[in-house]
N, C-alpha and C positions, 0 to 999 in steps of 0.2 A: 437587411441582406446578410446571409450567412457568411461566416469567415471563409475566405478562399484558401484552400490548402495546397495550391500549386506552388512549387518552389520557384523563386525568382530565377530567371535564366542565367543571371550572373553569379548566383550564390556559390556554386562549387569552385568557380575560378577565384572568387573572393577568398574563400577558405584557404585555398592552396597558396595564394600569394601573400595573404596575411601570415600564414604559418611560416613561410619562407623568410619574410621580412622582419618578423617580430617574435623572438623566443618566448616572451611572456604570453603574447596572444596565442602562440602555438600550443602552449600548455593549457590555456583556457579552452581552446577548441577541442583538444584531445579529451578534456574532462567533460565536454558537452557534445558528443558526436552526433546526437540526434537533434532534429528541429531546424527551423529556419524562420525567417521573417514572414509572418502571415499578414493578410489584410482582409478586411471585410468588404473591400471593393466598393465602398460607398463614401465618397468624399464628404457629403453632407453629414452623415452619421459620425464619421471620424472626427470632423471638426467640432461637432457638438460634444462628443465624448471628451475631447481634449479640453474644452472650456469647462465642462462640468467637473472634470478631474483636477482642475487647477488648485494648488495649495492644500490638497487634502490627500489622505493616504489612498493607496490603490484599493484597499478593501472598502473604505468609505465611498470612494467614487463608484465602485461596482454596485454597491447597495443603492445609492441615489439613482444611478442610471437605470437599475431594474425598476424602481418605483416610477421614475420619469417615463420610461417606455410603456409601462402598464397604464399610466394615466393618459398617455397620448394615443394609445392603440396602434397607430402607424407613425413611423419616423419620416414624416414628410413635412416640408415647410408650410404648406397650405393648411395642414391639419393642426400643427403645433401653434401657429399664430392665432387660431380660433379658441385656444384654451384660455380659461380665466387664470389670472395670476394666482389666485388662491389655490387652484388645483396644482400649479407648479410649486408653490410654497409647501403644500402638503407633501409633495414628493421629495422635499428636502433642499430645494434650490433657494438661495438667498435672493433678495430683490436685485442685487447687482448681477447675479448670474442669470436671472430671468431676462434682464435687459440684454445681456450678451446673447442669450439663446434667440431672442426675438430679432436681434440685428443679424445674426447668422441666417435666420430664415429670410429676412429681407434681402440679404445679399443673393441668396440662391433663387429667390423668386424674381429678382430683377435681372439675374444673370443665369437663365436656365441652361445655357450651354457651357457654363464655367468649367464643369468637371472635364468635359472633352477638351476644352481649350487649354487646361493646365498641362496636358500631356505634351504640348508643343512649346512650352515656355521654360525658361531657365529657372533654377532655384531662386535666384535673387529676385526675378520678376514676380514669381509667385508669392514670396515672402512679402514683398512690397505691397502687393494688392491685398493679401489677406490681412495685413496690419492696418488696413483702413476700416476693418470691422471692429466694433466695440468688443473689448475683451480679448482680442487676438493680438498677441505680441510675438516677438521673435521665437520664444520657446514653443508656443502653440503652433506657429507656422512650421517650425522644424519637425514637430511631432506629426503634422499633416504630411510633410514631405516623406517622412519615414513610413508611416503606417497607412496612409491613403494611396500615395503614389509609388512607394517603395523605391525612391531614388537611391542609388547606390553610394552616394558620396556626401552624406550628412553626418556631422558630429555635433550633437546638441550640448555645447559646453556650458550652457546655463542650467542644465538639468541636474537636479540634486542627485538622482540615482547614478548618472554618468560620473559626476564628481566623486561620489562615494566609491564607485567601482574602480576608478582610476587610482584613487588613494590606496585602496586595499591591494590592488594587483601590482602597482608599480612603485608605490612608496609605503610599504607596510610598516616600516620602522618609525614613521613620523606621523604627526597629527595633520595630515594633508588638508582636511576640511577646515582647519583653523587658520590656514595661510590666508594672506590677503587675496582678494579676487585677482589682482594683477599678477601676483606670483603664481597662483594656481593656473591661470590662463597660459602663462609662459611655459610651465611644465607640461600642461596638457597638450599644448601645441607641439611640443617636442615629441610627445608620445604619438599623436595622431599623424605626424609627418611620416612615420614609418608605414602607414597603412595605405599609401597611394590613393587610388580612386575608390577604395572600399571602406570608407569610414562608417557607413551605415552598418555593414556586417560587423565591423569591430565594435561599434556601439552595442549592437544586439548581443554579442558574446559577453561584453562587460556587464550588461544588465543581467544576462544569464548567470554570471558568476555570483551575483548577489543571492541571498537566501530565498527571496521571493520570486526569482526569475524575471524575465522581461515583462514589462508592462504591455498591455494591449489596448489599442484605441479603435 
């Protein structure tokens, strides 16, 4: 499914309130006046992209996804599950990620109405259910909430890009990424507390502030 270019209905309000509440974020928003959080509108594809992109660079993930999509022809669970493992290895997937891909397919085949059902459930409920799938942990589930569902109040504090961007924007004089996980979490919590219910937009703008811009799933 093609990327959806319609702006989230809450985006402009989020920009306004973030700018009013957080001077650092206001500066980042002024430096990036264009763009907004886009989505491909396909929960199945988004979850696959998130898992395939785990622990590798954005560029490497894009290359593997391109080969994977070409090998599968159509991004549908019933088609992917018929593919031989050798075909998926040739596309660049490890054996472990092949297991993850097949289990995502299983989940959507067993729950054909899952995508519609997610719209009426809380973030916590969705994360809990998604984490029953092999290879899907809290980070992947949060990427799903952001990029598939465009939930407005998600801050992925386990995401390396998020951590890096917080350090650059809010703690430029110190080696923020070298702090202990507990100390980083405490400081990041103080930062995102200013953002109110618009943590997703704040996250997007922080990703935007990095040289390679926001990732896409």
